[in-house]
C-alpha positions in Angstrom: -14.4 -6.9 10.6 -17.4 -6.9 8.2 -15.3 -5.9 5.2 -12.9 -9.0 5.5 -15.9 -11.1 7.0 -17.7 -10.2 4.0 -15.0 -11.3 1.4 -12.8 -6.9 1.4 -9.2 -8.5 2.2 -9.3 -11.6 -0.2 -10.9 -9.4 -2.8 -8.5 -6.5 -2.1 -5.6 -9.3 -2.6 -6.9 -11.2 -5.2 -7.0 -7.6 -7.8 -3.2 -6.8 -6.1 -2.1 -10.2 -6.9 -3.9 -9.8 -10.5 -1.7 -7.8 -13.1 -3.2 -7.4 -16.0 -4.5 -5.1 -16.4 -1.9 -3.7 -14.2 -3.1 -1.5 -11.5 -3.4 2.3 -12.5 -1.8 4.2 -9.4 -5.0 6.4 -9.0 -7.2 2.8 -8.5 -4.0 2.3 -6.2 -4.3 5.2 -3.9 -7.8 4.8 -3.2 -7.8 1.5 -3.2 -5.2 1.5 -0.1 -5.5 5.0 1.2 -8.7 3.9 4.0 -6.6 1.0 5.2 -4.3 3.4 5.9 -6.4 5.3 7.4 -7.4 2.5 9.6 -4.3 0.6 11.1 -4.7 1.7 14.9 -8.4 -0.9 14.3 -6.6 -3.6 12.8 -6.2 -7.3 15.3 -2.7 -8.9 15.6 -4.3 -11.4 14.3 -6.1 -9.3 11.1 -2.4 -7.0 11.1 -0.5 -10.8 10.6 -2.8 -12.1 8.0 -3.6 -9.4 5.7 -1.9 -6.2 6.5 1.4 -7.9 6.4 1.0 -9.2 2.9 -1.2 -6.5 1.8 2.3 -4.4 2.6 4.1 -6.7 0.0 1.8 -6.8 -2.5 2.5 -2.6 -2.5 6.0 -2.8 -3.0 6.3 -4.9 -5.6 3.2 -2.9 -7.6 5.1 -0.1 -7.4 8.6 -1.9 -8.0 7.2 -2.9 -11.1 5.1 -0.3 -12.7 5.3 0.1 -16.2 7.3 3.1 -18.0 4.0 5.1 -19.1 2.4 4.4 -15.1 5.2 5.9 -13.9 4.6 9.0 -15.9 1.1 8.8 -14.7 1.7 8.7 -11.2 1.3 12.5 -9.6 3.1 13.6 -7.3 -0.4 13.8 -5.1 -1.0 10.1 -5.5 2.8 9.0 -4.8 1.8 10.9 -1.1 -1.0 8.7 -0.5 0.5 5.9 -1.2 3.8 7.1 0.5 1.9 7.8 3.6 -0.4 4.7 3.2 2.7 2.3 3.1 4.0 4.2 6.0 0.4 3.5 8.7 0.7 0.2 7.6 4.1 -0.6 8.3 3.8 1.0 11.7 3.0 -2.7 12.9 5.8 -4.4 11.8 8.5 -1.8 11.2 10.7 0.3 13.7 11.0 3.8 12.3 14.0 3.4 10.4 13.3 0.3 8.6 10.2 2.1 7.5 12.4 5.3 6.0 14.7 2.9 5.0 12.1 0.9 2.7 10.4 3.5 1.3 13.6 5.7 0.6 13.1 4.9 -2.6 9.3 6.1 -3.6 9.6 8.9 -1.1 12.5 11.1 -3.2 10.8 14.4 -4.5 7.9 13.5 -1.8 7.0 15.3 1.4 7.7 12.2 3.5 11.5 12.1 2.7 
């Protein structure tokens, strides 16, 4: 796809892996929401090469958010991040496994 050919996935992974400065939750939402909405369009090769590592980086970011980012994480941004993760994970995980993995972030959101 054009995004990948133009280095979009490389740039995305580079930013997700760089934790200095910390990615604000609002920016994370804007970065991953389009990816989640397009999950059906990814080829198996693209999904294996890029989407699975993106999922892991997002979980790592969410699990290690500093206190000030947690305070600024609104319900709306959390909901969008969770929805995006659910869509991205549909390529690899059963509903049960997705729910287990996302469960701790979904508390208090509409996804449950």
